[in-house]
N, C-alpha and C positions, 0 to 999 in steps of 0.2 A: 504494500500500500504506500502511496505517496506520503511524504512528510511535509505537512503544511505549517510546521511550527514557526518558520521564518516569515510566512505570509498567511496567517490564519484567515484573512479576508478572502482568499482564493479557494478555500475549502468548500466543495459543493455540499448542498444540504443533504443529498443522498449519495453515498459512495457506491459506484457500480464497478463490477469487475470488468476486465478487458473483454471477456466473453460476452457479458451483458451489453456492453457498448457495441460490440460487433453485431449482435443480434438485432439491436435497434437500427443500425446502419443497413444491415442486409434486408430487413423488412421494408424499409423506406426505399431501398434501391430498386425493388421490383417495379414500382410505378414510374420511376425515372427511365428505366430500361424500356418499358412498354411504350412510353411516350415517343421514343425514337425508333421503335420497331426492333429493338434488341431483346434478347431473352437469356436468362440464366439456364444453361443446359446441364450443369452439374454443380452440386454443392455437397461436400462431405467433410467429416473430421479428418484432419491431416496427421494426427498423432501428436507427439510432443513438439513443443515450440523450440526453434533453434536459438532465438534471441528473445528474452523477456524475463520478467520476475520469476523467481523459483516457485512462488505460490500459485502461479498461473501457467501450468504446463499444458497448453492446448494450442492447436492451430487449425486452420480451415483452408480447404482447397476449393476454388470455384472456377468455373469455365463459363464465359459469356460469349454468345454468338451475336455479332453485330452485322446488320445487313450490308453495310458498306463502310469504308474507312471514314467517311464524313460523319457517320452516326457515332463512331467511337470518339471523334473529335468533339462532337456536340455533347456527348455524355461527360467528357472531361470538363467542359465549361459548366455544366449543370452542377457537378460535384464540388466546385470551388466555393 
């Protein structure tokens, strides 16, 4: 867990794990992909994480199909 002792004003009201944050991101991602004609074709647990806190040993693998390169570039702009 992050240490907010130096800046307690930055501590969120509810602490979420990295996995919980990813699940929110992934759920929201579906509608953005659909808007540009893209789709997630694969999502699975990837096993233990290569880089990350010891308390969170998880990773995810996903594959997204974009209808054309312009759709990928449009998605990159949406996610900013």
